[in-house]
C-alpha positions, -999 to +999 in steps of 0.1 A: +001+000-001+029+026+011+043+014-024+011+023-048+008+054-027+047+064-031+044+053-069+012+078-067+028+109-059+053+102-080+033+097-110+015+126-096+045+150-092+058+140-129+022+154-146+023+188-123+054+190-136+042+186-168+014+208-167+040+236-155+063+230-186+034+233-206+026+268-191+055+283-191+064+271-227+028+282-239+027+321-221+068+319-239+051+311-270+025+337-264+052+363-248+067+363-284+040+365-309+032+400-292+065+410-293+061+397-332+032+415-337+036+447-319+071+453-341+048+441-369+027+463-367+050+495-352+069+484-392+033+486-412+025+525-388+062+538-402+060+555-433 
């Protein structure tokens, strides 16, 4: 029972680590897109 509980805990920890990494990747991707779009918008507005 202790082994199963420890194994389940490690699986949950690994899953939460993957979710945290996915959120970090998503926010970094959104930031890059915002910066690129802002640069593109400025380029369109400049004569």
